[in-house]
C-alpha positions in Angstrom: 6.2 -4.2 -34.2 3.5 -3.5 -31.6 0.9 -5.4 -33.5 3.3 -8.3 -33.9 4.0 -8.5 -30.2 0.3 -8.4 -29.5 -0.4 -11.1 -32.0 2.5 -13.2 -30.5 1.1 -12.8 -27.0 -2.3 -13.9 -28.2 -0.8 -16.9 -30.0 1.2 -17.9 -26.9 -1.9 -17.6 -24.7 -3.9 -19.7 -27.2 -1.0 -22.2 -27.3 -1.1 -22.7 -23.6 -4.2 -24.8 -23.5 -3.0 -26.7 -26.6 0.2 -27.5 -24.8 -1.8 -28.6 -21.7 -4.1 -30.8 -23.8 -1.1 -32.3 -25.6 0.5 -33.3 -22.3 -2.8 -34.6 -21.0 -3.4 -36.5 -24.2 0.1 -37.9 -24.1 -0.4 -39.1 -20.6 -3.7 -40.8 -21.5 -2.1 -42.4 -24.5 0.8 -43.7 -22.4 -1.6 -45.2 -19.8 -3.7 -46.9 -22.5 -0.6 -48.3 -24.1 0.8 -49.5 -20.8 -2.5 -51.2 -19.8 -2.4 -53.1 -23.1 1.0 -54.6 -22.2 1.3 -54.7 -18.4 -1.2 -53.7 -15.8 1.4 -53.4 -13.1 3.5 -51.1 -15.2 0.4 -49.0 -16.1 -0.4 -48.6 -12.3 3.2 -47.5 -11.5 3.2 -45.1 -14.5 -0.2 -43.7 -13.4 1.1 -42.9 -9.9 3.6 -40.6 -11.6 1.7 -39.2 -14.5 -2.0 -38.9 -13.4 -1.4 -36.3 -10.7 0.5 -34.1 -13.2 -2.2 -34.6 -15.8 -4.9 -33.6 -13.3 -3.0 -30.4 -12.3 -2.7 -29.5 -16.0 -6.3 -30.2 -16.8 -7.7 -28.4 -13.7 -5.6 -25.3 -14.6 -6.9 -25.3 -18.2 -10.5 -25.2 -17.0 -9.8 -21.9 -15.2 -8.4 -19.9 -18.1 -11.7 -18.7 -19.6 -13.9 -19.1 -16.6 -16.1 -16.0 -16.3 -15.8 -14.2 -13.0 -17.9 -11.5 -11.3 -15.5 -10.3 -8.7 -16.5 -7.6 -6.3 -15.0 -4.3 -7.2 -13.5 -2.4 -4.3 -14.8 1.1 -3.9 -18.1 2.9 -4.2 -20.1 3.0 -7.4 -21.1 6.5 -8.4 -24.0 7.3 -10.8 -24.5 10.2 -13.2 -27.1 11.6 -10.8 -24.7 11.5 -7.8 -21.6 12.8 -9.5 -22.8 14.7 -12.7 -19.6 16.7 -13.3 -17.4 13.6 -13.1 -19.6 11.7 -15.5 -19.8 14.6 -17.9 -16.0 14.9 -18.1 -15.6 11.2 -18.7 -18.3 11.2 -21.4 -16.7 14.2 -23.0 -13.2 12.6 -23.1 -14.6 9.3 -24.4 -16.2 11.1 -27.3 -12.9 12.9 -28.1 -11.0 9.6 -27.8 -13.5 8.0 -30.2 -14.6 5.3 -27.8 -17.7 4.3 -25.9 -17.7 5.6 -22.2 -17.8 3.2 -19.3 -21.1 1.8 -18.1 -19.9 2.0 -14.4 -17.6 4.3 -12.5 -16.2 3.3 -9.1 -14.3 5.4 -6.7 -11.7 3.5 -4.7 -8.9 4.5 -2.2 -5.9 3.7 -4.3 -3.6 6.2 -6.0 -4.4 4.9 -9.4 -7.0 4.7 -12.1 -8.0 1.8 -14.3 -10.4 0.6 -16.9 -11.6 -2.9 -17.6 -14.2 -4.8 -19.6 -16.2 -7.9 -18.7 -16.1 -10.0 -21.8 -17.0 -13.4 -23.1 -16.0 -15.5 -26.1 -12.3 -14.9 -25.5 -12.8 -11.2 -25.4 -14.7 -10.9 -28.6 -18.0 -9.9 -26.9 -18.0 -7.0 -24.5 -20.5 -7.3 -21.7 -19.8 -4.2 -19.6 -17.2 -1.5 -19.3 -16.0 -0.3 -15.9 -13.8 2.6 -14.8 -12.1 2.8 -11.4 -10.8 6.2 -10.1 -8.8 6.6 -6.9 -10.1 9.4 -4.7 -6.6 10.4 -3.6 -6.0 11.3 -7.2 -9.1 13.5 -7.2 -7.9 15.2 -4.0 -4.3 15.7 -5.1 -4.4 16.6 -8.8 -5.3 19.7 -10.8 -8.2 19.4 -13.2 -5.8 19.4 -16.2 -3.8 16.6 -14.7 -7.0 14.7 -13.7 -8.2 15.1 -17.3 -4.9 13.6 -18.5 -5.3 10.6 -16.2 -8.9 9.9 -17.4 -7.8 10.4 -21.0 -5.0 7.8 -20.5 -7.5 5.2 -19.2 -10.0 5.9 -22.0 -7.1 5.6 -24.4 -6.9 1.9 -23.4 -10.5 1.6 -24.6 -9.9 3.3 -27.9 -6.8 1.1 -28.5 -8.8 -1.9 -27.5 -6.2 -2.8 -24.9 -8.9 -3.9 -22.4 -10.5 -6.4 -24.7 -8.3 -9.3 -23.8 -6.9 -7.9 -20.5 -9.1 -10.1 -18.2 -8.4 -13.2 -20.2 -4.6 -12.4 -20.4 -4.6 -11.8 -16.6 -6.3 -15.1 -16.0 -3.9 -16.7 -18.5 -0.9 -15.4 -16.6 -2.4 -16.8 -13.3 -3.0 -20.1 -14.9 0.5 -20.4 -16.3 1.9 -19.4 -12.9 -0.4 -21.9 -11.2 0.9 -24.8 -13.4 4.5 -23.8 -12.7 4.0 -23.5 -8.9 1.7 -26.6 -8.7 4.1 -29.0 -10.3 6.4 -30.6 -7.8 10.1 -31.3 -8.2 10.3 -34.7 -6.7 10.1 -37.0 -9.7 12.0 -36.9 -13.0 8.8 -36.6 -15.0 7.4 -33.7 -12.8 10.8 -31.9 -13.0 10.8 -32.2 -16.8 7.2 -31.0 -17.2 7.9 -28.2 -14.6 11.0 -27.1 -16.5 9.1 -27.1 -19.9 6.3 -25.0 -18.5 8.7 -22.6 -16.8 10.3 -21.9 -20.2 6.9 -21.3 -21.7 6.0 -19.1 -18.8 9.1 -16.9 -19.2 8.4 -16.4 -22.9 4.8 -15.6 -22.4 5.4 -13.2 -19.5 8.2 -11.4 -21.4 6.0 -11.0 -24.5 2.8 -10.0 -22.6 4.6 -7.5 -20.4 6.2 -6.0 -23.4 2.7 -5.6 -24.9 1.5 -4.0 -21.7 4.3 -1.4 -21.7 3.6 -0.6 -25.4 -0.1 -0.1 -24.5 0.8 2.3 -21.7 2.9 4.4 -24.1 0.0 4.4 -26.6 -2.4 5.5 -23.9 0.0 8.3 -22.8 -0.2 9.6 -26.4 -4.0 9.8 -26.1 -3.6 11.5 -22.8 -1.3 14.2 -24.3 -3.6 14.7 -27.2 -6.8 15.2 -25.1 -5.3 17.0 -22.1 -2.1 18.6 -23.3 1.5 17.4 -23.2 2.5 19.4 -20.1 -0.6 18.2 -18.2 0.1 14.5 -19.1 3.7 14.7 -18.1 3.1 16.6 -14.9 0.3 14.1 -14.0 2.8 11.3 -14.2 5.2 13.1 -11.9 2.4 14.1 -9.5 1.0 10.6 -9.2 4.4 9.3 -8.0 4.5 12.0 -5.3 0.9 11.3 -4.3 1.6 7.6 -4.0 4.4 8.2 -1.6 2.4 10.8 0.4 -0.7 8.5 0.5 1.4 5.6 1.9 3.0 7.9 4.4 -0.5 9.2 5.5 -2.0 5.8 5.9 1.0 4.4 7.8 1.9 7.3 10.0 -1.4 9.2 10.5 -4.4 7.1 9.7 -3.1 4.0 11.6 -1.6 5.9 14.5 -4.5 4.8 16.8 -5.0 1.3 15.4 -3.4 -0.6 18.3 -5.3 1.6 20.8 -8.6 0.6 19.0 -9.2 3.8 17.1 -9.5 5.1 13.5 -10.0 8.7 12.4 -13.6 9.8 12.0 -12.7 11.6 8.7 -9.9 10.3 6.7 -10.4 12.7 3.8 -10.2 15.7 6.1 -6.8 14.5 7.3 -5.4 13.7 3.9 -6.3 17.2 2.6 -4.7 18.7 5.7 -1.5 16.7 5.0 -1.4 17.8 1.3 -1.9 21.5 2.2 0.7 21.5 5.0 3.6 23.8 3.9 6.3 21.4 5.0 4.7 18.4 3.3 4.1 20.6 0.2 7.8 21.3 0.0 8.6 17.6 0.3 6.2 16.8 -2.5 7.8 19.5 -4.7 11.2 17.9 -4.1 9.8 14.5 -5.2 8.4 16.2 -8.4 11.8 17.8 -9.2 13.6 14.5 -8.5 11.4 11.6 -9.3 12.4 8.0 -8.6 15.2 6.6 -10.6 14.1 3.0 -10.2 14.7 1.0 -13.3 12.0 -1.3 -14.7 12.6 -5.0 -15.5 11.3 -7.0 -18.4 8.5 -8.3 -16.1 7.0 -4.8 -15.3 3.7 -3.9 -16.9 4.5 -0.1 -17.0 7.6 1.7 -18.3 9.5 3.9 -15.8 7.9 7.3 -15.2 11.1 9.0 -16.4 10.9 7.1 -19.7 7.2 7.9 -20.1 7.7 11.6 -19.5 10.7 11.7 -21.9 8.6 10.0 -24.5 5.8 12.5 -24.2 8.2 15.5 -24.3 10.0 14.2 -27.4 6.7 13.7 -29.3 4.4 16.2 -30.9 3.5 18.9 -28.3 -0.2 19.6 -27.6 -1.4 22.7 -25.7 -3.1 22.4 -22.3 -6.7 23.6 -22.2 -7.4 26.8 -20.2 -9.0 26.5 -16.7 -7.1 23.4 -15.7 -5.4 24.9 -12.7 -8.4 24.4 -10.5 -8.4 21.4 -8.1 -9.9 18.2 -9.5 -11.8 17.8 -6.3 -14.2 20.5 -7.5 -15.5 17.9 -10.0 -16.5 15.6 -7.2 -19.3 16.2 -4.8 -18.1 15.6 -1.3 -14.6 14.3 -2.2 -13.5 13.9 1.5 -16.6 11.9 2.3 -16.2 9.8 -0.8 -12.7 8.9 0.3 -14.0 7.7 3.7 -16.7 5.6 2.0 -14.2 4.1 -0.5 -11.7 3.2 2.3 -14.2 1.3 4.3 -15.0 -0.9 1.3 -11.4 -2.3 1.4 -10.8 -2.3 5.1 -10.7 -5.6 7.0 -13.5 -6.7 9.3 -11.2 -5.7 12.2 -11.2 -2.1 11.0 -15.0 -2.0 11.3 -14.7 -2.7 15.0 -12.5 0.3 15.7 -14.0 3.4 17.4 -13.9 6.6 15.4 -12.6 9.9 16.8 -11.3 13.3 15.7 -7.7 13.7 14.5 -6.4 15.5 17.7 -7.8 12.8 19.9 -6.6 10.1 17.6 -3.0 11.2 17.8 -3.1 11.7 21.6 -4.7 8.2 22.1 -2.4 6.5 19.7 0.9 8.0 21.0 -0.2 7.4 24.6 -0.9 3.8 23.8 2.5 3.3 22.3 4.2 4.9 25.4 2.2 2.9 27.8 2.9 -0.4 26.0 6.6 0.4 26.2 6.4 1.6 29.8 4.7 -1.7 30.8 7.6 -3.6 29.3 10.2 -1.4 30.9 8.8 -1.5 34.4 7.6 -5.2 34.5 6.0 -5.8 37.8 7.5 -2.6 39.4 5.8 0.7 40.1 7.4 4.0 39.0 8.4 4.7 42.6 10.1 1.3 42.8 12.1 2.1 39.6 13.3 5.3 41.2 14.4 3.4 44.3 16.6 1.2 42.0 18.3 4.3 40.8 18.8 5.6 44.3 20.5 2.3 45.1 22.8 2.5 42.1 21.1 -0.4 40.3 20.8 1.3 37.0 21.5 -1.8 34.9 18.2 -3.3 36.1 16.3 -0.5 34.1 18.7 -0.4 31.2 18.0 -1.9 27.8 18.9 -5.6 28.2 20.4 -5.6 24.7 23.0 -2.9 25.6 25.7 -4.5 27.7 28.7 -2.6 29.1 32.3 -3.8 28.3 33.5 -6.7 30.4 35.6 -6.0 33.4 34.5 -2.4 34.1 33.8 -1.1 37.6 30.3 -0.4 39.1 30.5 3.4 38.4 31.5 2.8 34.8 28.7 0.4 34.4 26.2 3.0 35.8 27.6 5.6 33.4 27.3 3.2 30.5 23.7 2.4 31.4 22.8 6.1 32.0 21.9 6.9 28.4 19.6 3.8 28.0 18.0 4.4 31.4 17.4 8.1 30.6 15.5 7.2 27.4 13.5 4.4 29.0 12.6 6.2 32.2 11.6 9.2 30.1 9.0 6.9 28.3 7.5 5.8 31.7 7.4 9.4 33.0 5.8 10.6 29.8 3.1 8.0 30.1 2.5 8.9 33.8 2.2 12.6 33.1 -0.1 12.0 30.2 -2.4 9.9 32.4 -2.8 12.6 35.0 -3.6 15.2 32.3 -0.6 17.5 32.5 1.0 16.3 29.3 -0.2 15.3 25.8 0.9 14.4 22.3 -0.4 16.9 19.8 -1.3 16.6 16.1 1.3 18.0 13.7 1.0 17.6 9.9 4.5 18.8 9.5 6.3 16.1 11.5 6.1 13.7 14.4 3.6 14.5 17.1 5.2 16.8 19.6 5.0 16.0 23.3 4.0 19.1 25.4 3.8 19.6 29.1 1.9 22.2 31.2 4.0 24.8 33.0 6.0 24.7 35.2 6.7 21.0 34.4 7.9 21.8 30.9 11.1 23.4 32.1 11.6 21.1 35.1 11.2 17.7 33.5 14.4 17.4 31.5 16.9 18.4 34.2 15.0 16.2 36.7 15.3 13.2 34.4 19.0 14.0 33.9 19.7 14.0 37.7 17.7 10.9 38.3 19.5 8.8 35.7 23.0 10.1 36.3 25.7 7.7 37.6 25.3 9.5 41.0 21.6 9.4 41.0 19.4 12.1 42.6 15.7 11.3 42.2 14.4 13.9 44.6 13.7 16.6 41.9 11.8 14.1 39.7 9.8 12.7 42.7 8.8 16.3 43.6 7.7 17.0 40.0 5.6 13.8 39.8 4.0 14.5 43.2 3.2 18.1 42.1 1.7 16.8 38.9 -0.6 14.3 40.7 1.2 11.1 39.9 0.7 8.5 42.7 3.7 6.8 44.2 2.3 3.4 43.2 1.8 4.4 39.5 1.9 1.5 37.1 0.9 2.2 33.5 -2.3 0.5 32.3 -2.9 -0.1 28.5 -6.6 -0.4 29.2 -6.9 3.2 30.5 -8.4 5.5 27.9 -8.6 9.3 28.4 -10.6 11.4 26.0 
């Protein structure tokens, strides 16, 4: 059944250019016939059919076009990473396939193999393996061995031979469907026909891809052990979530302030080893995602892949695999940094680099100041406190939070108090940070905590409560700000940077 699906996918891909040529040939034949009878009719027909023919022909020419796209990541040689290359070559020999010619490390939580081919995949030019450094940093050696064995299983099953062509074929089919307009009857008809063809081709090719993944999983279990292969699948899901969380909530925390961490890898390792985060990852392993796959997905669901492995013949895990996979890579943390900067935008290269503690402090301070600028507008902090003394709380409240209609002045102040307390707190946090008596600190276990020097730590909360109450008393807060060194004319400045 698997071979039949693969053959059907290849036939459908080969049939695509034939279908295109048939339509283009039909268009040419119609035009020739029309010119023989009526030039005016031929011109009108050409206005409708020639653009469609051009789109089809142009797409056909891209199907087998050879590409030499840049590979994201850092190429590593046998001399620079001997242990990694030795493991890959060992597994390739056990899988009964030729090892890759190139290995790249990239910053994705994934691994992949590909082949540059010609003659519709019949001639292999070069083999390439791509390994995500986050996998190296987060997996055990037995799990990492399973991941590499899975990818080499694609080589031994010859799954990669037509993968580049199939990928370009899918893009070409999609380009035809998207490129054909829906204005004229002829275009709508051609578009409908190719959409049906595309649905059939995608359904068959995706089915082949899923079958290939299961076959590669079987190679992974045979070469690394069933438990290692199954646990690697679960671990990769947890690592993918953790990596996204790390990049969004830690690595990018200073982006708007103009900063990036000096050492990404150091931070990622700290997050993985934090006890709280480790518990969260363990929960993800015990309860993996229940997302269902569709007929268009290239990979079966992780639960289904694990169940398939556990139901098949069991293979023992080799001894010594409990050590971290990062031991196989020289300078794993440094390699992660290098790989990241191969995929970053040009804007990322303009950012200043700093240590993690400073990055969190600068990033959180920038967010607070940006919010404080919006809250105060053209006012100073002292002017905002004057509004509270005058009972004009609503002028500092969130404009999207309106009190019920018809309530009295005191009720309106009481309604606004919660919003004003939150917003004034942001402004005061920014002010105290700028004079150096408060700061946001790095925490790998949760959000960055805001800490104040004594005696301000105990005084601030009750002072803010009194200042923002319906019957406002700003004197304690004014006294605290004066003692901390905040000037009466303080206005936050996003351009101010404290190291």
